[in-house]
C-alpha positions in Angstrom: 137.4 149.9 112.9 133.3 148.2 113.3 130.7 149.0 116.4 131.2 146.7 119.7 127.9 146.3 119.9 127.9 144.8 116.5 128.8 142.1 115.8 132.7 141.2 113.3 131.5 140.8 110.1 134.2 137.7 110.2 131.6 136.3 112.6 129.0 136.6 111.1 129.5 134.9 107.6 131.1 132.1 109.8 127.7 131.7 111.7 126.3 131.9 107.9 128.6 128.7 107.1 128.3 126.6 110.3 124.0 127.3 109.6 124.6 126.0 106.1 126.8 123.6 107.1 124.0 122.2 109.5 121.1 122.4 107.0 123.3 120.7 104.6 124.3 117.5 106.9 120.9 117.1 107.8 118.7 117.2 104.8 121.3 114.9 103.4 120.5 112.3 106.2 117.2 112.8 105.9 117.8 111.5 102.5 119.5 109.3 103.4 117.4 107.7 105.8 114.5 108.2 103.1 116.1 105.8 100.9 116.5 103.7 103.4 113.9 102.6 105.6 110.6 100.8 103.8 107.5 101.3 102.6 105.7 102.4 105.9 103.5 100.8 107.6 100.0 102.2 106.3 96.8 101.1 108.4 94.6 99.1 105.5 97.1 99.6 102.4 100.5 98.3 103.6 99.0 95.3 103.6 98.4 94.8 99.8 102.2 96.3 99.4 103.2 93.2 101.3 101.3 90.9 99.7 101.8 92.2 96.3 105.9 92.6 97.0 105.8 88.7 98.0 104.2 87.6 95.2 104.9 89.7 92.5 106.4 87.4 90.3 102.8 86.0 90.5 100.7 88.5 88.8 101.2 90.4 85.2 98.1 92.8 85.3 97.7 94.7 88.2 94.8 97.2 89.3 95.5 100.2 90.7 92.9 103.3 91.9 90.4 103.3 94.7 86.8 102.4 96.0 85.6 102.3 92.6 87.6 99.8 91.5 89.2 98.0 94.6 84.9 96.9 95.6 84.2 96.4 91.8 86.9 95.1 89.5 87.3 90.9 91.2 90.0 90.1 89.2 89.2 86.4 90.0 86.5 86.7 87.0 88.2 88.9 85.0 91.4 86.4 84.5 88.3 83.4 83.7 86.2 85.9 81.2 89.4 86.8 79.2 90.3 83.4 79.0 87.1 82.1 77.7 88.4 84.6 75.5 91.1 84.5 74.2 93.1 86.6 75.7 95.2 85.6 79.1 96.3 87.9 82.5 96.7 86.8 85.9 95.4 89.9 88.2 94.8 91.5 91.8 93.7 94.4 93.2 95.9 95.8 94.8 93.2 99.1 95.2 91.9 100.2 98.8 89.4 102.7 99.7 90.2 107.2 99.6 93.2 106.7 97.4 92.9 109.3 95.1 95.9 111.0 93.3 98.3 111.6 94.2 98.2 109.1 96.5 97.2 105.6 93.7 100.1 107.4 91.2 102.6 107.1 94.3 101.1 103.8 95.2 101.4 102.2 92.1 105.1 103.5 92.3 106.2 101.8 94.9 105.0 99.0 93.1 107.2 99.6 90.4 110.2 100.3 91.8 109.2 96.1 93.3 110.9 95.2 89.4 107.8 92.9 89.3 108.9 90.4 86.2 106.3 89.4 84.6 104.2 92.9 84.5 102.4 92.7 81.1 99.0 95.9 81.8 98.4 98.2 84.8 94.4 99.4 85.3 94.5 103.1 86.3 91.7 104.1 87.5 91.4 108.4 86.7 90.3 110.2 89.0 90.9 114.0 89.3 94.5 115.1 92.3 92.3 115.4 95.4 94.7 118.0 97.9 91.6 118.8 99.9 93.4 117.4 103.6 91.0 116.6 107.0 91.3 118.1 110.0 91.3 114.8 112.0 93.7 113.2 109.3 96.4 116.0 108.0 99.0 114.4 111.3 97.9 111.0 110.5 100.4 108.2 108.3 98.0 107.5 105.7 98.1 111.3 104.6 101.8 111.7 105.5 103.2 108.9 103.3 103.3 110.1 100.1 103.9 113.4 101.3 107.5 112.7 98.4 108.9 116.8 96.6 107.2 115.0 93.4 103.8 114.2 94.4 103.6 117.5 97.2 104.8 119.4 94.5 101.5 117.6 92.2 99.4 119.4 94.9 100.7 122.4 95.2 100.6 122.9 91.2 96.8 121.2 91.6 95.9 124.1 94.7 97.3 127.0 92.7 96.1 126.4 89.9 92.3 125.5 91.1 89.4 128.1 91.4 89.2 128.4 95.2 90.0 131.5 96.8 93.7 133.2 97.3 93.2 133.0 101.2 92.1 128.6 101.4 94.7 128.4 98.2 97.9 129.3 100.8 96.4 128.1 103.9 95.9 124.8 101.7 99.4 124.4 100.5 101.1 126.0 103.9 99.2 122.7 105.1 100.8 121.2 103.0 104.6 122.3 103.0 104.2 121.3 107.0 103.1 118.2 106.4 106.1 117.3 104.0 108.4 118.9 106.2 107.8 116.8 108.9 107.3 113.4 106.8 110.5 113.8 105.1 112.8 114.7 107.7 112.3 111.0 109.1 113.1 111.9 112.5 113.0 108.4 115.1 112.2 106.8 111.7 115.5 105.3 111.8 114.5 102.8 114.7 111.0 102.5 112.2 114.0 100.2 109.3 115.2 98.7 112.5 112.4 96.9 113.7 111.7 96.2 110.0 114.4 94.4 109.3 115.0 92.7 112.8 111.3 91.9 113.8 109.1 92.8 111.1 105.6 92.4 111.3 103.1 90.6 110.4 99.8 91.1 109.7 97.2 90.5 112.9 94.7 89.1 110.4 93.9 87.2 107.9 92.6 90.1 105.1 89.1 90.0 104.3 90.6 90.6 100.4 93.5 88.3 100.3 91.2 85.1 98.7 90.3 87.3 95.9 92.7 88.4 94.8 93.0 91.6 96.9 88.7 92.4 95.7 86.4 93.2 98.4 82.7 93.9 97.0 79.9 96.0 98.9 77.2 94.2 100.0 74.4 93.4 97.6 72.2 96.1 98.1 70.7 98.4 96.2 69.8 102.7 96.6 68.1 103.4 99.2 64.7 105.2 98.3 66.4 108.1 100.1 68.8 108.6 97.3 67.3 106.6 94.5 65.1 109.9 93.4 68.5 112.2 93.0 70.0 109.2 91.6 68.0 109.2 88.5 68.0 112.8 87.9 71.4 112.5 87.2 71.9 109.5 85.2 69.1 111.5 83.3 71.0 114.4 82.6 74.2 112.8 82.1 72.7 110.2 79.6 71.8 113.2 77.4 75.4 113.3 77.4 78.3 115.3 79.2 80.9 118.3 77.6 84.1 117.1 78.0 86.6 118.0 80.1 90.2 118.5 78.4 93.4 117.6 80.5 95.0 119.9 82.4 98.5 121.0 81.4 99.7 120.1 85.0 97.4 117.1 84.7 99.0 115.9 81.7 102.5 116.1 82.5 101.7 114.3 85.2 99.8 112.1 83.9 103.1 111.2 80.5 106.0 110.8 83.4 103.9 107.8 85.2 102.3 106.5 81.7 106.7 106.7 80.4 107.8 104.5 84.2 104.6 102.0 83.8 106.6 102.0 80.5 110.2 102.3 81.9 108.8 99.0 83.9 108.1 97.0 80.8 104.5 96.9 80.9 101.4 98.7 79.1 98.8 101.6 81.1 94.8 101.0 80.8 93.5 104.6 82.0 90.3 103.7 83.6 87.5 105.9 84.0 85.6 104.0 85.7 81.4 103.6 86.2 81.2 107.9 87.9 78.4 110.3 88.2 81.6 113.3 88.1 81.3 115.3 85.0 84.5 116.4 85.5 85.4 112.9 85.2 84.9 112.4 81.3 88.5 113.3 80.5 90.0 113.8 77.1 93.1 114.9 76.2 95.1 112.2 77.7 98.1 110.5 77.1 98.9 109.7 73.5 98.7 106.1 72.2 97.6 104.9 75.9 93.8 102.5 75.8 91.6 104.4 78.2 88.5 102.4 79.0 85.3 104.1 80.0 82.3 103.2 81.4 80.9 107.4 82.5 78.1 106.3 79.7 75.0 105.2 81.5 73.8 105.7 77.7 76.0 103.1 76.5 76.2 100.8 79.8 72.9 100.8 80.9 73.2 97.6 83.8 76.1 100.1 85.0 73.8 102.6 86.1 70.6 100.0 87.2 69.7 101.3 90.8 69.3 97.3 91.7 73.5 97.5 91.7 74.3 100.1 93.3 75.0 100.1 96.3 74.8 103.6 96.7 74.7 106.1 94.5 79.0 105.9 93.8 78.8 102.8 94.4 78.1 99.5 92.6 77.6 96.4 95.0 78.4 93.2 94.3 76.1 92.0 91.6 76.6 95.4 90.2 81.0 94.4 90.4 80.6 90.9 88.2 78.9 92.8 85.5 82.0 96.2 85.4 83.9 93.4 85.7 82.9 91.4 82.8 81.6 94.1 81.1 86.0 94.9 81.6 87.1 92.2 80.3 85.4 91.9 77.2 86.8 95.6 76.0 89.9 94.7 77.1 89.5 90.7 74.8 88.9 92.8 72.1 91.6 95.5 72.0 93.7 91.8 72.6 93.1 91.5 69.4 93.5 94.5 67.9 96.3 94.9 65.7 
């Protein structure tokens, strides 16, 4: 006979079943709400999504990446120079500041889900996975919006495979897990879906990139005298040669999946390495059959590393952006002429 101070086994089982049913119903409801929700109104990024959603039938080429694409690739100049060399594109720059993988990969997947009917080419900036979190930003919409299961898993795997200390790995993985749970519970987001349907909010002001196809150049200033000695030293070292960095298995698998999705959308991916000072971005071992346009060599592309063409050590100014766009247009036109 069960002791009176202990719950009956049947009551325990019933309680566990009720708890499991509640959890399953909560997860299912959250998932259904998540599927119905529009792209969240992430500051600065949402206007680019909306612009493409409203004009997706116009474009056959898109550029995705960070500030090194947003401020450095002029789609209007690119189209004109490709046309002058015998090709044809109608491109748009959908990159934005600090958009690294996996956020950039998530954003691209949301753009592909719009099913742009003319899409033929997708330029994807190659960068390392960025798993770091700033304490002041860990609860912002910009940090949360890309934390679905697939892209959170990419971050977790990258953290666990990194050289960070064990305590730092688990702390960072737990922070991403907390963001994932908060975001995917979708608490209160039904009202967001209703508002987006009934009273869609227009941007309060015209974005500065609207007249330039998503491109916004940096100011035409040169590297400051204080930065110049260190910058010249780094460029000289890179010009002597950099050891290739084979993509690790996790990065390669994630990139293979993204490439496959671009192809299923009827487009062709192009991998792009911008004029960078990062030795870690000299990627090799990339997906087969995908063109890789790398400008990470100061010896081969000296104009892109000339101090007068740089806004700072990591970004080109307006003059440098025109040079980079021209170099990319020539490389792409040569690719189009190949059998």
